[in-house]
C-alpha positions in Angstrom: 87.4 111.7 74.2 83.3 111.9 74.9 81.4 109.9 72.2 84.6 107.7 71.3 83.4 103.9 71.5 85.0 100.7 71.3 88.1 102.1 73.4 89.3 99.0 75.6 91.8 99.8 78.2 93.7 96.8 79.6 95.2 97.5 83.5 97.9 95.3 83.6 99.3 94.5 88.2 102.3 95.0 89.2 104.8 92.2 90.3 108.4 92.3 92.2 111.4 91.0 91.0 114.1 91.2 93.1 117.6 89.9 94.5 120.9 91.1 94.6 124.3 92.3 93.9 127.4 91.2 94.3 131.5 91.1 93.1 133.2 88.1 92.6 133.9 86.5 95.6 130.9 87.7 97.1 131.4 91.4 98.4 128.5 93.2 97.8 127.7 95.4 95.6 126.7 98.6 97.4 124.9 101.6 95.2 124.4 99.0 92.1 121.5 101.0 89.5 119.6 97.4 88.4 117.4 98.8 85.6 114.7 97.0 83.5 113.9 97.1 79.7 111.2 95.3 78.2 113.1 92.1 76.8 115.0 92.7 73.2 114.0 96.7 73.4 116.4 99.3 72.7 118.4 100.0 76.1 117.4 103.5 76.1 116.4 106.0 79.4 113.2 106.0 77.8 112.4 102.5 77.4 113.5 101.7 81.1 110.1 100.2 83.1 111.9 100.5 86.6 115.1 101.2 88.2 116.1 100.9 91.3 119.8 101.2 93.6 120.6 98.4 95.4 120.8 99.5 99.3 123.3 98.7 101.7 122.7 95.1 101.9 123.1 94.7 97.8 119.7 94.0 97.9 116.6 95.2 94.9 113.5 95.2 94.7 111.9 96.8 91.2 108.0 97.0 90.4 107.5 95.4 86.8 104.2 94.7 84.6 103.1 90.9 85.0 103.7 88.2 83.0 106.4 89.6 81.0 110.2 89.3 80.4 112.4 91.6 81.2 116.5 92.4 80.5 118.0 94.1 83.3 121.7 95.5 82.9 123.0 95.7 86.6 126.1 98.5 87.0 128.0 99.5 90.4 130.1 102.4 90.8 133.9 102.2 89.9 135.2 103.3 93.6 138.6 104.2 91.8 135.9 106.4 89.2 133.7 107.7 92.1 136.6 109.1 93.9 137.9 111.1 90.6 134.7 112.7 89.2 131.6 111.0 90.8 130.3 109.0 88.2 131.0 106.0 86.5 132.4 105.3 83.4 132.8 102.5 80.7 134.9 100.8 83.3 132.5 100.2 86.2 131.4 96.6 86.6 128.5 95.9 84.4 126.3 92.8 83.4 123.3 91.7 81.3 121.0 89.5 81.8 118.5 89.0 79.1 114.9 87.3 79.1 114.3 87.3 82.8 110.7 86.8 83.9 109.3 89.7 85.8 108.1 87.7 89.0 111.7 86.7 89.5 112.8 86.2 93.4 116.0 86.2 95.0 118.1 86.8 92.1 121.4 86.8 92.6 123.5 88.5 90.0 127.1 88.9 90.1 129.0 91.9 88.1 131.6 91.4 86.0 134.4 93.5 85.0 
């Protein structure tokens, strides 16, 4: 507001976290979703820092604040579920990684059922 004094605004840069997602055995997890949350925060939609869908090569990249730790939640559509109702459910493969550096590159994430 006009006239406010003592306000300090700090802008931080972004860095890229990248990797690819696969199933046990090495099959690529096409269309898997990777969501980053502040480390230790509630994993709600509103708390998500970034979200990406893997490309056809199973790769993803997230733009995240520099010098922070994040928790990653990785989910892949289950082909049987998709054929029936078009969405993932509680049986969809899911992996959670906690305390990952926001500038990690080349992560290899393996989904578990």
